[in-house]
N, C-alpha and C positions, 0 to 999 in steps of 0.2 A: 504494500500500500504506500503510495507516494505521500510526501508531506502535505501537498495540496489536498489530496483526498482525505487525509486525517483531519485537516483544518475544516474542510467542508462538512464532515460528519459531526464535528464538535459544534460548528455554527448551527447546524440543524437541531441540535439539542438545546439551543438557547431560545427562549420565548421572547417575542416582540410584544411590547405593551404600547400600542399607539396612544398618542396624546397624553402621555404621562411624563413628567408632572404637570405639563401644560400643553395646550394644543400645538401641534407641529413637531413635538418631540417624540421619538420612538425610543422608549426605555428598553434596554437589553436586560432581561431578567435571567440571571445565571443560576438561579435556584433550581431550575429544571435540569441543568447540567450537574450541579453539585449533589443533588439527591440520588443520582444514579452512580453507584460506586464505579462501574466500568468507565463511564464518561469522565468522571472526576479523575480517576487514575490515568486515563489516556491523555487528558489535558495536561496533567503534571508530567507524564512521560514525554510528551511533545515539547513542553517548555524546557525540560531538562536537556533533551536532545538539541534544541535550538541554541542552548547556551554553549554547546560544543565543549571544546577543551579550554575555553576562556577561563583565566584565573578569576575566581569570584570570592571576595572577602565578605561582602554584604549585599543583600537583596533589599532594595528600597521599593516600598509599595504604598500607594495612596489609600486612605480609608474608603470605604469599609470593605468592599468586595476584594480589594487588593490585599487586605490583611489575610484573608482566607487562602488565596492562592500564593501570595508572596511568602507567607510563613512556611507553608508546606514546601515550596520550591527551595527556600533557604535551607530547610532541613535536608532535602535531597542533595543539595550542592555542598553540604557541610559548611555553610556560611552563616553569618549573623543576619539578623533581620532588623531593618530600620523602618518604623512606621512613620508615614507622613500624614499629618493631621491639620485640621483647620486651626486658626489662631485661638489661643485660650484653652486648648484641650489637653495640653501636656504641661505638667507642673515643674519639670526639671529643665536642665540646660537644653537649649534648642537653637536652631538656625532658621531663618525665614527668607523667603524669596517672593517678591511681588511679580505678578504677571497679568496680562490681559487675556481673556478668553479669545478663542478663535475670532 
């Protein structure tokens, strides 16, 4: 099975929720992928393969869905995990970066 075929199979497991949280937005609900052990494992397998032989010290992921996948990927790669959160959500030392949305 090619990488593209694997990606398409995983995409098919993700539910689209139109007009959420507001009209014109299509929310990608990954809970349909996560609840299926085979899909969840295959998603992590594919992300691990895509990292290849790159040296990884830390995986950085944005809240909240990113925490689920990023934490599991970090474990597989033998790396640390860095959660990225909205301002005011972390009590300890932190760095910030401002950006504009697309």
